[in-house]
N, C-alpha and C positions, 0 to 999 in steps of 0.2 A: 503493500499499500505504500503509496508517495506521499511523505512527509508535509502536515501541514505548515502553511507559512507561519512565522513566528507575527504576534502582534506589534509591530514597530514602538509602540506605544509603552511597551512592555520593559524597554532597553533607556539604560539612564543616557545621561550628558556623556558621560565618558565612556559608555560601552557603544554609543554611536560613532562618538570619535575616533575608537580603538577598530570601530568594521571601517569605516572608511580608508583608516590606516592600512589594513589590511587586504585592500583592492587596491592599492598603490596611488592611492588619493591622500587629500592633503585632511588632516584631524577638523580644522575650521570648517570642512564639510558638515559635519556631525553635528555641530552648533547651529547651522545652518535650516538644516530638517531638525533639530528642535526646535529650535524660535518657531517655525513652521508649524508643529505637529501642538505645541504648549499655549504660545504667547498669541500665535494666530487661528490656533485651534481648526486645522484645514485637516478635511476629510477625504481627500485626493491628492495622490502626488504628485497629478496636473497642475494642481493649483500652484507647488511650491515651482513660482514662476522664474527666481533668478538662480536655478540651479538646471544644469543642460538637460535633453532630452533623454542622452545616450543614459546619465545617471540617474535620473527619473526610472526609466526604465528597470534600471539594475535595478532599482528602491521595489519594482513592481514584481521582479520576479523572487526578492529575496521574503518578501516582507507584505503585511497587510496593515492596515488601521480600522481596527474593529471599533466603526464609532455608533453612534445612536442614530435614529431616527424617529424625528415625534412621527408617530403614528395617525395620532387623532388630536387634534384639540380643543377643548370646550372654554368656550366664555361664559362665565355666570355675570345678570343682572348687575351685581353690584361692581361688575369690573376682574372680579377675580378668574384667573386662565386655569384649566386641566389641562396637563399631557398626558397622552398615553404615549411613553418611550418604548419603543421596537429596541431589542438588542439584536447583537448579532446574532445567536442563534435562537433567535424568534422569539424568546421571550420576552413578557413587558413587565414594565413597570411604570407607575407614575410619578410625577410632580405637581408643582402648585406656584405662580406667581399670584402672591397677593399685594395688589396697590392699595395704598393709604396717600393722602394728599402729601405726606412728607417723603414716603419711603416707597419703595418694591422691594419685596422680601420673597427668596425662594426657598422653597419646602419639598426637600429632595430626598431621594430613597438612596439606602443604601443594601437593603439583599431583596432579592425575588421571593416576595411572602415572609413569614417573620420567624425566629427561633422560639417566641415566647407565645406566650398563651392566656392573653387578657382578654377576658370573656365579652366585654365591652367595642372591641375594636374588630376591623370589618377584616385588617389586614393581617389577624392573627388567626382568620377562618381558614386560609390559606396553609397550605405546607412553605416551608422553606425550600426553595430550590437552589437557590445557590444565594452567594454574597457578591457583590456586585463590585467592578475589578475598579482603581483609582479612576481611569478613564472615563467609565460610564458615569461617575460619578460626577465627575470634572466636565463632561459633556451634557449633564443635564443643567446645571450651574450657565456654563456660558448659551446655550437654546433659549434659557428664559432670561439671561442679561439681553440676548441680542431682544427677544418678545416687548423685555421693558424699554429697552430703545424703540422700538418700533411702534408700540400703542399708547406707550407712556411720556415718551420723548425725554428719558433721562436712565443712567445705567442701572443698574441692580445697586441695593445698596446693602442687603443683608441677607444672609444666609442663614436656615435653620434645619439640623437633620432633623425633620419631624415627620416625613414620609416613611414610605412601607421598608420596616423591619428595624432591627434595633444595634443601631450605629456599632455600639461598645463589643457586640457580637460578633463586628465585621471591623475588630481595630486596624487592622495594619493597612487595611482599605482605605479605611476612614481619611486615617492620619496621613496617609500617602499625596490622598488627594486634598487634604487641608494642607498640606504643602505647596501642591503645586498651585491653589487657587489663589495664596498667600504668599505667592513667588513673584519678584521685580519680570521674571520670566514667562509667569503663567498668567493669571488676571489681575496680582497687586494689589489683590483685597486686604483689609486689614484683618486680622485676627478678632482681634476683640468686636467685627462684626458677625462673627458666625458662632452660634449655639448649636451643641451637640444636646440632644434630650435623650436622655434613657429611662428604662423604664425602674433600672437599679440594678447596677451589678456592680457591688462592691470592691471586688479586685479590680474590675474594668476602672472603678470612678478612683483608686489608687492608681495602680501605672495613670492613666492620663495626667494627675499629679504630678507624679516623679519622672514623668516625662516635662514637663514644663511648659506645657501647652497652655499657650495664652488666649486660647475659646474660649466663651463662657457654656457654663454647666446649668442646663432643666432636667429636673427629674420627675417624672409622670407619678403623680404618689396618689393622689385619688381617696387613699384612707390610712390614718396615723393608729392606726388599731391594728393588730396584728391575723386577728380571726377575720374581721373583716376583708382586711385586703388581700387575704390566701381565698376568701371567695370568688372574686373580682378579676385578681391579677395573680393566681395558684401557682407560678412559683416562687411566691416570695415565701412560700414554705423552703423552700430550699435559702433564699436571700431576704430573711424576715428583716423587719426595722430595725432589729439590735446592732445587725450587720451594716446594712446601707446609712445608719447614726454616725456609725462608727466610720466609713469610710470620708462620708460628709464632712466630717470634721478632722480628719486627715487632708482632703483636698481642699478645705478652707487654710486650716497651719500652713498649707505648700505656697497657695497662691494668693488669699487675702481677694479671692472674685466669690461675691454673694453669690447664692442659687436663688433660680426661679422657679416656684414648685408650682406644677399642673395642676389643678386638681376640678374635680367634677362632681355636683351634686345630685345623687342621685333620688330617687321616692323610694321610700321604704330600704334605702341601703346604707345610706352614711350622710342621714341629712337630720339628725337628731343635735342638740346640745351638747350629749356626751362626745359624737364625731368630730364636733366644731373644739372642743375643748382638747381632746387630742390633741388636731391639729396644730393647736396654739403650742401646746407643751412642746411641738416635735419643732415646731420654726423658732426654739426658744434655743436648738442646741448652736445652731451656728446662723450669722446673717443670712437672710432672706428676704425673698419675695414671694407671692402668692398672688398667681392667674385664676383666677377662679372662671371655669370655661363652662360656655355652654352647650350641653349633651346634642350630640347629632346622633340620632335612631340610625341603626342599620337593619332594621326590620324584623326584629327577631322579637319585640315586644318584653324582653327581660328588664330592659332597663330603660328606664322614662326620665326626664328631667323633672328635678325636684320642685315643688312650688315656690313662685319667686322670694317667700317669707320665709324660706329654710336658707337661699342665698343669701338675704338680708341679714339672715342671725349670724352667720358667717361671716360676712365683710364686717357688719358692727363689730363681733368680737373679736377680731382680729387688730382692725384698728384701735379699739379700746386695749387692747394688748402691746399696741407701739408697733407691729408691722403691714406693713406695706402689701395695700390688696391692689388689685384693680377685674374686675370682673368683664372679660372677654366674649363680645358677639359674634359667635360664627360667622367667616364669611364662606362665600362660595357652596352653600349647601344646594340650592337650584341643580347643583351638576356633581353634587356629592364628592364635591372636594374639601370639604370641611375636616377639620380635626376626627381621626376614626372612623372616615368614611373612606379612603380609600382602595381601593380594589372590591367595593361593594357592587358598582353595576358596572365594570368596565365592557366596556364591548369587544 
């Protein structure tokens, strides 16, 4: 069987330079190709216009560029854009552009499906097929940046890893993508504008701190009581709140960066004063802020948005304890692009 061609974006700049030297060319040619691949994000060797046709053909003979393709784009009535992104092996993930008056945010995926089992999330109902490669994550950001410029006349300003998958279960590839996104040789974005959202994998949160990542950290919390959290997020039995607390304290001790807790209040699940008091206690461990997020149904009826009185009770209790809290209204619900809905009704 003929060997498959290697994806050229799996090579480092140094490896590209060494490849050209081995072909009897100059090392700077590798630098040129690297710039085309990342800074200019081309998907075809033919677009590398400052390289000779012979060299381009040689690259085609040896490599491929396994780029993504936006297979379907949907626009919400509130301006949100959802992309169904086709990968080189015909698998699909979704990414979202969320516009506001002052910025545009890319919500990107890190896995096909998800490694975890949150009961309220559409993505978790899909089997995890595989991790995304760094270039596939990078391409989602490039596609949304292009859409931001086209439809909103401004470059992408923020990135959140809140799409399909648990980013800390694809740690190496996610961090390689972040490195490319923030590099002057890539997109040159500030790491402070990137948030990694995790359901809470203590070991990997500590690794993130040890690696001195400059990104922001968000935790999908939803309950500060183990018995409740395990029911809605069964992996909590393996990674209980005590371990999560320790990891977050470690994160803050190393980074001095406050944490965002994402929290949905559901009817008859976590809508009591006891639940809110538990969240207040959890928030006292490290400096943090809380986003109370509107629930977006995934059609199984097991989870329902709590009454506004319950959300108001949470907000009041948090504020009285000096904890910053924001009530977030979901965007893109009419196209199933809101938080927790990705992969719910994809074509």
